[in-house]
N, C-alpha and C positions, 0 to 999 in steps of 0.2 A: 495614474500610467506615464509613460512621454511617450511624444510625438515620434519619437525612434524606437522605442518598447512595442510602438502600437503596429507603425512600419513593416514592422520583421512579422507579424504572424504572417503562415503562410509560405513564407522560405521554406524549404524541403533539403534533406539530409538521407542519403541510405546507411540504416545503421543497422534496419530488421531484414524480413520479409518483403514486411509494405514503407511505401515511402516515408519519412518520418515530417513533420513541420517544425519549426522550431519559433521562436520565441528571445531576442535577446533583451536581455534586463539589464540596462544600465548600471545601477546598485541598487544593494541589495544590504539589509543592517537584522544582522543576526539578533538571536534571542542571547545570543551573549554581549551583543554589542559591539561583535567585529564588521567591519563594513567592506563585502565584496563588490568585484564592478564585474563590467562585460559578460554574464552569468546568462549560457543557454540553457532553455528549458525546452524538452524536447516534448513532443505531445501526436498522439493522433485522434481526430472528431470524426465521425462516425454519425451519420445523417444533420440534418441542418435544421440550424437555429430560424425556431418562427418569427415571424413578424415581429409580436412580443418581447421574442429572448426570453421567456421565460418554461422553455423545458429542456433548460440543460440537465445532463445526468452527471454527475463527474465518480469516477470511479479509480481506486488509489491499490496501484498492485502493491505487492505482498516483498518480501527480501530480494528474491533475486529476478523476482518476476520483468517484465520488459510493457512498454506502453499499449502493447499490439495484442491489449485482451481479447477485440472481434477477429481478431484472425489466427490468436494462440490459447493459451489460458481458460478465456471465459466465452470461446466461439458459438457454443451452446446454449451462450445465454442474450450477449451484444447482436442483433441482424435483426433485418427483417421477419417482423412475427412472432419473434421469441421476446425473453421476459422484457427484457433491456431493448424495445423498439425501435426499430433506428426509423422506421416510418412513422414515427408519433415524437421521436427522441433524439436530439446531438448529443452524443455520449463523448464524453472525455475525457483521455486516460495520458496525465504529465507524467512523466518518465518522473521519478522524484530524483530530488537534491543528490548529490552525493553517489548517484548509480551510475552504471557507464553507456546508459544506452543513447546517446544525445544529449542528455543534460550534462552541464559541467556538474566535476566528478575531481577527486583525487588526482585521477592519470593527465587530468591538466595544471596540476603544482608538484615539483617549484618549476619544469621544464617552462616553461609558455613563459614570456616578458613583455611586462604591458610597461609602458610608458620609457621608452627606453632603453634602459640598459636596466630596472631596476624588478627583480626575479618577485614574481609569486612566491610567497612561505609554503610552509604544506597547507595543505587543504586542510579546514578546522573541524574541531565539534560542531556536531548539528542534532539535531531534536527535531520530532514530527510535527511541535510545532512550529518552529523555520520550514521546513517543508510543505506544510501549511498553507505558513503565509506564502512563498512565494510560488506556489500553485495559483492565487490568489491573482497574482500579476496576470495570468495567462486568460482568468477567466473575467477580471476586467476591458482585454485588452479585445476580447470578444466582445463587447459592451453587452455583459450580463450582469445583471445585479440582484436576480432570485434564484438561484437555482432549485431543481426541481429537489432534485434525489444528490446526497454523496454516500459512498458507498466502496468498503474495503475489506480485506481479508490480513487478520492479521497484523502486520506491519502497517497493510494499505487500512485497514482497521484504528488503529491509531490514531492514524493521516486524517484518515475522516472526523474521527470522532475530536482531536482536536479541531480541523476545520469549525466545524459547530455551535466547538465555545470559542474561537475566535473570529467568526463573526455571526454575533447572534443574532436572527432574525432574520437570516438571506438565505436559508435553509429550509424547504419544507416538508423537507424528511432525510433520515436519516440512517441509515444498513451499516452496524461493526460486527462482522463477522469474526467470530474466533479471537477475540482480543479483549484486550484488559485498556481497564482505564488510567493504571500506572502499572509501571512495567512491576512482579514479580520477583522475592526474590528465585526463586525455584528456576524461572527463566533469565533470571542473571547470570544464574550457575551454568547453568544450560550453554551461557555467550561464553561467559568465562574459560571456559576444559576449549569452547572454538578457539578464542582468544591464545589461547596460549601453545594452543600448535601450531596456527602462527606466526606466536613467536620466536618457537623452538625451532618453526620448516620454512618458511617464510613463503615467497611463491610456492614451493613444493605442498605447503600445510590445508592448499584450496580444499585439494581435493579433499583430506583427512576429514576439515572440519566439515563437509559435507557429507561423508559418512555419518559424523555428529549426529550435524539437525536432522539428518534423515531417521533415525530413529527415536527422533523427540517426533517429528511430524507425523508417522504412524502410528500403527499402534501394535500392540503386542497381540492382539484378535486377529490383526491381518497377517503380522506378520507367523505366526503362527499356523493359520490358514491358507495363507500361500506360500513357505518354507517347511515351516515345520524341521524336520532332520532329515530335508533331501539333499543328495551330494551332485552334484556337478559331474562330469565325464575326465573334467582334472580332478578328481577327487578332492575338493573344495565345496562348504555345506553353503548349497544356494544362494540362502541370502547375505553370507561374504563376497559372493561371485554381483548380486546385487548391489551390495552398499557400495564396490570398488566400482561398477558401469555409473552411478549417479556420480561419487566423485568425480570420474574423468571429464561426465558432458560437463558438470558446471565448468569444470579447470578448463573446458575447450570456446563456453563461451563467456563468463564474467571476469573479473577484475578484483588483485585480489583486496590492493586498498577501500574497494566498494564494500567490499565484502566485509571488512572490519568498518568502514563506516557505517556504517545502515547497523551493524549489530551493536555497535556506542551507541547509535540514533534508537535504538529502543528504548536500551537499558534506559537512556533519558527521558524517558515516555514520564509524563505525571502529570495528567490535565487538573491536578490540583496547586499547581505550582502555578505561584505568584494569585489565584484564584480564591484564597480566602483558603483552600484544602481541600480534598477531595471533595467530600459529601457535598458543599457548596457550592462550588463547582460545578455537579452531576444536575441536582438542584436545578440550577442554570439555564440547561438548555433547552434549547428555541424548538420548537415542529415536532412533528413525530418523529421520536426515536426507537430502533428495534435493538437488540441487543441478541446475537445470536451463539448459544451453544451448543458443544458437541459432545455429547460423554462418551470419555473413553478419549479425551486430547488429555497427550501429556506433555503438553505445553502450556495452555491454561483452558483448567480446567472448565467444565459445564459450572462448578459453582462458582468461580473469579467472577464469571459471565454476570451468572443471576447476581450476585450480591452487589456489582456494581447497576444492573437494570433497577432494583429497586431502591439503589440509592435515587436512580435517576426519574423514576416513577416512567421507565421504558416500558413497552410491550418486550417481551421475550418472550424466543421463541427456539428449539433446539434444531437438531440436523441429526437427525440416524442415520450410522452411516459403522461401521466396522475400518474405515480410514484412519479413523482418532483429527488429530487436526487437520490436513489436508481435507478436508472432507468439503470444506468451501468452494477448494478448486473442482474435486470429484463427483461433487454430489448436484449436481446440473439441476434437475428437473425440482428437488428442492432446494436447494438458494433462488430458485426463478421465480418461484410459487413467493416464496419470504417480498424478495422485489418488488413481485405482478401486486402487494398484498399492502407490501413502504407506497406504492405508487398512488395505487386507487385509494388509500383512508386522506393521503394527501391531495389528492384531488376530491373528495367527499367534505375534507377541512376548509378548502378556497370555497366549494360550491355553501357551503353554509356562510362564508365570511363574508362573501355576497349575493346570499338573500339578507343577511341581517345590513 
C-alpha cells in the first residue's frame, strides 16, 4: 500500500444516504493481467478499530447492493448491540469494484481521460477474486492484518470466499450466505437471459433484467402466498405490477454498465481456478468457515451450498424461509444468529491458541 493510497483514507463523497469514504488506489493489476490506474474504493466503516486492530469485520454486498449495509439492507444486523455489534467491532463494507456507488466502474470509462489526451478504454472484465484483492488495499490502509470475520451473501458470499482463499490465515471466520464455490450452469443461464435483454434494449433493458432476476431471487412459495392470482385495480395480475415496480426501482438507482459488469464477474467465479481445482481450493481454506444454504433458493440451491461445505470441511447452516435466495437479506434473526455463532467460535479458537 502506497503513502498516496493511505493518505486518501477518510476522504468523503456523497453517494448514498450517508457520506461515503474513499480510498484512491494508484495502480491495481487484475487477475487478467491488465493494469488499472487511479481507482477509487468507496466504503463505509461503522464502529472503531481497537488498539490491536484485530476487531475488523468485512461485509461484501450482493449484485446491486450498496456499501451502506448498516443504514440500509443489514440495518437490523449491524449496529450497537446487534449481531455485528459496532460497540465491539469495526464493520467495513466496501463498494465492490465495478459497481456504481462510489467505487471505480464502467461509468468512469471511456469518457474520463488520464495522462493528457490518452482516453481510458472500456472497463475490463473483472472477477470476484479481483474484487476481494481490491478490497484488501483498503484493509491494509486501515492497518489491519488479521480480520475477525468476512461475510456476504450471493455475489458478496463469492467475494468472501475469494478473500479467504486469497489471504490464507488472515481471517478468523468466514460466513458465505447463499453462494456457490463456483458459478453454476443454472445461474449462468439466468445471467445469460438478462444479458440478452440488455443487448436487445440497452439501458431500457435494465428494468426487465431486474424483473427476471427477481423471479430467481424469490421463491414460488412466496409468490403464491403473496400474490396468487390476485388482480389489481388496473386489471393486471398483482405479481406483474410487483415486477414492474422492482424494475423501475433499480432503473432509478443503478447503472446498466455496472449491472452487466457484475453479472460477468459472477459468471467468472471459480474458487478452484489456478488453485489446483475446486476441491483442493476448498480444503485449503483457513479459519472457521460457515456455508449457509437456503432451502427453496432457485438460484443457488441448498444442495449446491452443502456440497462445497462438505468439500471444505465447513460448518453448514440453513436459513428457513419462504423468501428463497433473498432470505440472507430478509431473515435478520437467523442470519444474525449465524454471524454471532461464527464470531463466538472464532473467539473460542483464539482463546485456545493463547492458552496453548
